[in-house]
N, C-alpha and C positions, 0 to 999 in steps of 0.2 A: 365527537372524534376522541379517540383515546390518546394517551400520552405517547405511546410508541409510534403511532402514525405521524404525529406532529413532529417528533424528533427526526424520523426518517425523511419526511418532506423538507424539513429545515436543512438537513445534511445534504440532500440532493440539490436543493436550491443554492446552497453555499458552493458546492462543487461546480455547478453550472455557472454561477457568477464568476468564480475564479478562472474557469476554463475560458470564458468569454473575455474577461477583462485582463487576464494575465496568462496568455497561452504559453509563453516561453518558460515562465517560472513554474507553471503547472507541469509542463513536460519534464523539466529538470527534477521536480519532486517525484514524479512517477518513476523516472529513471533511477533516482536514489533509492526508492523503496524496492524496486526490482533488484538493484545491486545488493541491498541488504538481504533480501530473500535468497538470492543466488549464493551469497557468501555463507549464509546460515546453512543452506542445504549442503554446500560443499564441506562445511565443518562437520556436520552430522555424518556425512558419508565417510569422511576421513576417520572419524571416531569409530564408526562401526567396522570399517576395514581393519583398523588397528586392534579392535576388540576381538573380531572373529577371524582375522586373516593371518 
């Protein structure tokens, strides 16, 4: 088994473990990441509008 597969399997196992043992904290983390992504997209849109608008 190559290193990439081992790393991917370990990451999946860790995510599943955290989802099962700490579902509330996992949901909070997902919401935080989605908030960061939304704010980043809004910032990029604002920048492009000010650049081209």
